[in-house]
N, C-alpha and C positions, 0 to 999 in steps of 0.2 A: 339534622339541619344545624347550621351554624348561625347563631344570632347576629343581628346587625351590629351590635356593639362589639362582638368578638371579631367580626370581619374588619371593622375599623381598626381594631387593635392589631390584628395579624397583618394588615396592609403595611404596617411599618415595622413588623417584627417577624420576618420570615423564618428565623431559627426556631422561635416558639411555635410557629405554624407547623414546621416539620416535626417537631417533637410531639405536640399535642394532637394534631390532626392526622399526620401521615404515620406517626409511630416509629420514627427513626431518630437516631442520635448522631448529629453531625460532629465530626472532629473539629479542632480549632481552625484549621485551614478552610474546611468546608463552610464553617460558620462565618468566617471573614468574607468569603465570596458572596454568600447569601445576604449578609448585612449590607454589603456594598450595593447590591441591586436595589435596596430600599431607598438609598440616598444619592446614588451616582447614576448619571446617564449612561456611561459606557464603562464596562468592566472587562478586563482582559486577564486571563490566568494561564500561565505556562507551567508545565509540570512534567515529571517523569511518568512512567507507566504505573498503573494500578493504584492510584491515589484516590479513586472514587469520584472522578470528575463527571462521569455519566450520571451518577446518582445526584450530584449537585444540580446538573442541568435539568434532570427530571423533576426534582423537587421545586426548582425555580418555575417550571412550566405550571405545575399544579398549584403552587402558591399564587402566581399571577392570575391564573384562570379563576381562582376562587375569591380573590380579594379585590378585583377590579371589575367594573361593569362593562360588558360587551368588549372584552379585549380581543386582539388578534395576535397570535404568537407563531410567526413563521420560524420553522426549525430547518437547518440545513447542515450538510456534511459533504465531503468530497465524493463518497461512494454510497451506493445503496446499502451495502453491508454495514457500514458505520452508522448510517442514519436509521435504517429499519431494524436490523438485527441487534443493534446495541442500544442506541438512544431511545428509539421508539418503543422497543421492548422494555426498557427500563421504566419509561413512563407508565406503561401498562402494569408492570409489577407493583409499583408504589401506589397506583390508583386502587388496585385490588387489595392492597394492604390496609386501606382505610374504608370502613363501612360508609362513612359520610360521603367521601369522594366517589366511591363505587356506586352509590345511589343517585348522585347528581350529575356525574360526568359519563359520557358515552365515548368509548374508545373503538376506533376502527383501524384498519391497516394503514391509513393515510391521514386520519383526522381524529382529533379529540375535541369534543364540544359539550357545552352545557345543555342538559336535557331540555328540549323545546326550542333551542336556538342554534340549529346546526350551521346557519349561514351568517350569524352575527356575533357569536361568542365561541371562539374556537382556537385551537392550535393545529397547525398543518405541517406535514413533512414534505420538503422539496429538496431533491438532490441538487448539489451545486454544479451540475454539468452543463447548464445553459445560462447565459447572461441574465435572463429574465426570471430566474428562480425566486428572487425575493422582491419582485416588482408587483405593484398593484394592490398593496395592502394599506388601508387607511383606517385609522382609529385614534381616538384620544388616548387610548391605552394600548400600546403596542410593545411587544418584547421580541427581539430577534435573538435566537439561540444559534450560534455558529460553532459546531463541533469540529475538532481537528482543523482549526482555523488556518494553520500554516498551509494546508493543502487546498484551500479555497482560492480561486482566481480573483484577482483584484476587481474585475468587472462586476462580480457578484455584490461587492460592498457598496457600489455607487448609490443604489436606491436606499440602502440602509442609512448612509450619512445624511441623505436628504430628509429622512423621517425623524432624525434625531432632534430637529428643531421643535417638535411637539413636546410640551411639558411632561406628558405621561409616557414618553418613549424611553425604552431601555434596550441596551445591547449587552449580551454576555458572549464573549469569545473564550473558548478553552481549547487546549491542545498541546501536543508535544512540539517544541520549537525546532522544527526541521528545516525551515527555509531562512535564508539570509536576506530576504527582501519581501515586500508585500505589506498589506495592512496589519497583519498580526505582528510581524517583525517591527514595523514602525510604531505600533502601540507601546512597545517597550523601549523605543529609541527616540527618533526625532519628534514623534507625536505623543510622547509619554505624558506631557502635561494635560492632555485631553482625556486621559483614561485613569481609572483606578486600577492599578496593576497588582498582580499577585504571582508569586513564584513558589512552587511546591516541589521540594526535593523528595524523591521517593524514599531516601534514607531517613527522612523525618516523619514519614507517614506510618502509623500503626497498622495500616491496611496492606502494606507491602511486606512480603516474606523476605527475611534477611537472606535466605538461601538464594533468592533470585538476584539480589544485589551482589552477593559474593560470586555467583556464577558469571555475571557480566564482567566483574572485575578480573576474575581469573582468566576468562577467555579473551578479553579485549584490552584490559588495563584501564586504570582510572584516567589516563591521559588521552583515551580514544574518544572520537566524536560519538560513537555509539553509546558509551557510558554517559557522556555529557547530555545527550538528548534523551535517552530512554531511562536514565536513572536520575541524574542531577537536575533535569529539566532546564538545561542551559542550551543556548544556541550553539551550533557547531563552529569550530574554529576555521574550517576550510583551509587546511594546511597547504602550503605551496607545493609540497612534494608528493601530494596524493593525486593519482591520475584521474579518478572519477570522484568528484566531491560528493559528500553525503547528501546535500540538498537535491542533487539530480536524482539520486536513487530513491529518496523518500518521496519526491514529487511523483515519480513513476508508480510507486507502491500505492499512493493515494489517489490514483486516477481511475475513474469508472470505466468498466469494460462493457461494451454492447456487442454481443456475439452476432455474427452473420449466419444465415441458414446454410450458405455455401461459402466456406472460408477461402480466401485467396492464398493463404500461406499455411502449410502444415509441415512442420519440421520436428525432428527428434534429435536430442543431444544426450550423450552418455559419457560421463567421466568415470573411469574404471579404477577401482582399488580392489585388493584381494584380502590382505591380512592387516593386522594392526588397528589403529584407531581411525584410519582414513575410511571414508565412505564411498561406495559406488552409488552414483546419483544418475537417475534417468529422468529427464524432463522433456517437455514438448512445448512447441510454440504454435498457437492457433491465431493467425493474424497478429494483433498487437499483444495478445495475452500469453505469458509464459507461466507454466506451472510444473510441479513435480509429479512424477508417476511413482517412482520407487526411490527410497534412500535406505541403503543397507550397509552394514559393516561386516567384514569377513565373509563375503559372498564369492563363490567360485564363478568362473567366466561362463560356464554353461547356463547357470541360473540367470546371469545378467543378460545373456542372449535371449533366453526365454522371456524375460521381463520386457525387452524391447519388442519382441514379436507379439506379445500380448497387447502391448500399447498400440502397435501399428494396426493390428486386427480390430481393436476397439475403435480407432479413428476411421478405418475403412467402413465398418458397419454403421457407425454413427452418421457419417456423411455420405453413405451410400455410393462409395467410389467404385468404379468399374474399369476393368482393363480395356484398352483399345486393341482391336483385332485388325489384322491385315486382310486382303481380299480372299486369302485362303482359309481364314478363320483362325489363324495362329496369333498368339499374343505378340504385339510389336515389342521390339527391343527398347525403344524409347516410349515412356508412358507419361503424358502430361499430368496425370493425377498420382504419379509415384511420390512417395514420401522420402525426402532426403534424411538419412540416418547417419549422423556424424558422431564418430566414436573416437575417443582418445586411444590412439594406436601405439602409444609408447608403453614399454613394460608389458604387464599382463594383458593390457587392452588388445594386443594383437590376437589373443585367443578368442575374444568376442567377435572381432572382425572375421576371423577364419570360420567360426561357427555360423555366422550370419551368411557368409558367402556359400558355405556348404548347404545350408538349408534352402537358399534360393536356387542353387544348382539342382538340387534333388526334387524340389517342389515348385517349379516356376509358375504353375497355374495358380497356386494358393498365395505365393509371396511375390506376385508380379509388382506389387507396390513398393517393395523393399529396394531402395537405392542407397548403396553403402558408400560412405566417404570416410576413409581413415584420416585422422588428423594428428599431427605431432605438435605438442606444446613445446615452446621454447626453441623451435627450429629457426636457424638463421634464414633470412629471406632478403631478396633484393627489393627494397622499397625506398622511396625517397625520404620518408620520415621515420619509419619504424624498423627496429633492428631485428625483430624476431616475430614468429607467428603468434605468440601469446599477446604481445603488445598490439599487434594488428587487430586481433579479436577484441581486445579491450577498447581499442579505438573505434571499431565498428559499433560496439554497444554504446559507447559514450556519445557517438553521433546520433544514435537512435534516441538517446535520453535527452538530447539538447532540445530546449523549447523553441529555438529559433534556427532558421536556415542560414546559409552562407551570406545571404543578402540582408540579414537582420530582421526578416519577417517571421512572425509567429507561425509555427507549423503544428499540425495535429500530433498528438502523442503517438510515437511509433512502436513503443514497447512498454508493456505494463508488467512489472515484476511481482513475484510473490511477496507477501508481507511476512518475511522470515528473517529473524535477527542474525542468523548465521550468514545468510546471503548478503544482507545489508552491510554487515561488518566486513565481509570478505571483499566486496566490491569497493566500498568506500575507504578501506584501510590499506589498499595496495599502493605502495609508493613507486616512484619511477626516478630515473636519472638519465643523463645524456652520456652516450658512449664517446669514445675518442674521436670518432668520425661525425659527431654531432647528431646522431640518431637517438630517438627515444626508446628506452627499454624499461619495462616494468620489472620489479624485483621477482626473482625466481621463488619457487616453493621452498627451496633450501634456505634462501635469505629470510623468508617470512618465518620459517621455523626457528632460525637463530634469534629473531626478534621476539619469539614467544607467541607468534600468531599461528592459529590453527590452519591446517591445510585447506585451501580454497576449493573444496570439492563441489559445493553447490554452485559457486561462481563459475567454475570451469564448465560444468554441465550447461549452465545458462549461456555462456559464451558460445558453446557449440551449437546450441539451438538457434542462436541468432546469427551464426556465421553464414554469409551468402555462399552459394555454390554455383559452379559453372555447369550448365546442363546442356543436353543435346538440343539442337535447333528444333527438333520435333516436339520438345516439351514446351508448354506455354504457360505453366503455372507461374504466377508472379513470385519473385524472390524478395 
């Protein structure tokens, strides 16, 4: 048990609470953020990766829970993964680290509460996927924890600001500065006077491995937005000549995915490489969600075809897809549940296409689902705005990433990308220019290599998985 006098002392000294009760040693930046909570209503911290912000937020929850009577602590983040697997798990870890806290606090998958007071003295996890995530909390002592705040929609913040009029209310926002608008961005700009703000550069943190910093510098350069956001903890520049701005990519990555039992979209994309440092990447799209299946370097085309077939069979089994038969019991040529498989057909990719066609010809009953589409990157095309096929595919993805439709109305997220630094850098770092006839053309792989940028293998596979296809009229799966 902690004495009443000690609780009164720790209420104004969160760093000492963390050291004495939790048994952790905050670094200087973490200590500054904790001390801000004791005296400031609203605290906002932007940082690079790996500086220990999840630990700070977990310590803040445990400190506030222990030193205030009947507090309520709503915690939110853009995705269930960020909230439950990272922040909520961090709270559990530090609670277990302290015998005093472990005896007095009860941790469940969605709630942390004081023993004997589950409905009056608690912290709760709420994903920021609905506007009412942080509504309905009333207490003289309330602490809002908003993790990865750049990815949280502005509507989520409205009830928070209303609660800040209570003297015992506190707000802690933390995250990578990925977006150039919103409450988190404004806390460092036009509304900075209302917040106590902190900036943590990963290069200044003892918790960040120097090898990670050097890797980002070597791969993307210190002038890249990826370095600015994920290392320096700075907001992106949003360069004028970048085709897909980083905030669009980061917003997609930070979006929650709710899978359907029967998906409307099943697509596979494969960017093929054979030798050297380039990778063969196989990915797939299930409705809004895009993910990787295989990423390999130095792989022959036969093995790549095998990877695609393995992925397709997994999707067929998982979603219980069945072929349509004609009146004679034969498999129809056009299959509504067939899976479009789009393969980079330039260079050695033609070998993958040939192998897939051979397998379907030899085993039509087993591979009825295999619908093959060869695609050539960089191929000139007749289009009003775009000069070549790569630019067109980038434009398709950009439109899916846009938060508003052509009339300016907010629309649902249409694609959720993997949280992968290579992919994020490849998509947000590709520049474009206007051709002599006024069309848009993104830079080629060769031009990117000249700039010292790695081959966009992951990005090209994602582009293929999101590319719409023209299908038979008998096919009715949504594209």
